[in-house]
VMD Tcl script that draws the C-alpha trace (Angstrom):
set ca {
  {-77.38 -49.23 -27.24}
  {-79.70 -46.78 -25.67}
  {-80.86 -43.83 -27.00}
  {-80.49 -42.08 -23.55}
  {-76.31 -42.22 -23.46}
  {-76.61 -40.67 -27.16}
  {-78.72 -38.14 -25.78}
  {-76.50 -37.21 -22.92}
  {-73.12 -37.26 -24.78}
  {-75.04 -34.72 -27.12}
  {-76.16 -32.11 -24.36}
  {-72.72 -32.46 -22.80}
  {-70.91 -31.76 -25.71}
  {-73.36 -29.08 -26.78}
  {-71.87 -27.11 -23.31}
  {-68.59 -27.22 -24.77}
  {-69.54 -26.45 -28.39}
  {-72.76 -24.80 -29.43}
  {-72.62 -25.49 -33.27}
  {-73.97 -28.68 -34.03}
  {-72.31 -29.71 -37.34}
  {-68.74 -29.33 -35.49}
  {-70.69 -31.74 -33.07}
  {-71.54 -34.32 -35.60}
  {-68.27 -34.33 -37.18}
  {-66.69 -34.75 -33.63}
  {-69.03 -37.85 -32.81}
  {-68.69 -39.30 -36.04}
  {-65.41 -38.91 -37.38}
  {-62.66 -38.20 -34.74}
  {-60.86 -40.83 -33.63}
  {-60.42 -40.68 -29.62}
  {-56.86 -41.87 -29.17}
  {-57.40 -42.14 -25.14}
  {-60.33 -44.20 -25.86}
  {-58.70 -47.09 -28.26}
  {-59.16 -44.54 -31.36}
  {-62.74 -45.31 -31.62}
  {-65.00 -42.51 -32.70}
  {-68.20 -41.02 -30.04}
  {-70.53 -43.24 -31.87}
  {-68.39 -46.49 -32.14}
  {-68.07 -46.21 -28.46}
  {-71.80 -45.78 -28.38}
  {-73.03 -48.42 -30.21}
  {-70.44 -51.25 -28.81}
  {-71.86 -50.28 -25.21}
  {-68.91 -48.09 -24.18}
  {-70.51 -44.62 -24.10}
  {-70.01 -44.31 -20.43}
  {-66.70 -43.70 -21.71}
  {-67.56 -40.54 -23.91}
  {-69.81 -39.11 -21.11}
  {-66.66 -39.39 -18.59}
  {-64.20 -37.87 -21.07}
  {-66.53 -35.11 -21.60}
  {-67.74 -34.50 -18.19}
  {-64.12 -34.29 -17.43}
  {-63.70 -31.72 -19.81}
  {-66.18 -29.50 -18.88}
  {-64.55 -29.85 -15.32}
  {-61.57 -28.85 -15.96}
  {-62.05 -26.83 -19.14}
  {-58.91 -27.50 -20.76}
  {-59.05 -27.81 -24.37}
  {-56.88 -30.81 -24.55}
  {-58.92 -33.00 -22.76}
  {-60.91 -33.53 -25.74}
  {-59.67 -34.61 -28.93}
  {-60.46 -33.75 -32.49}
  {-62.23 -30.41 -33.32}
  {-63.04 -29.60 -30.07}
  {-59.30 -28.70 -29.45}
  {-59.35 -25.58 -32.23}
  {-62.16 -24.26 -30.60}
  {-60.01 -22.62 -27.81}
  {-62.46 -19.87 -27.28}
  {-64.63 -21.91 -25.40}
  {-62.14 -22.10 -22.76}
}
mol new
graphics top color blue
foreach p $ca { graphics top sphere $p radius 0.5 }
foreach p [lrange $ca 0 end-1] q [lrange $ca 1 end] { graphics top cylinder $p $q radius 0.2 }
display resetview
């Protein structure tokens, strides 16, 4: 696992949510149905972090809260 991918994921997540506590909660505890029900951290540890990057980049591009699972979905003020 590279630290670079985790940094990229966190940086992208910060563009959607400035509250670091919510980001950590999302990274560690939200099971992402569209990515096999795994958390972002689980995907990073299994060398599938690029899938999380793609998910976040899509959400940033589309600005659709439905694009992200978990806590981000409830933060409609961002969109």
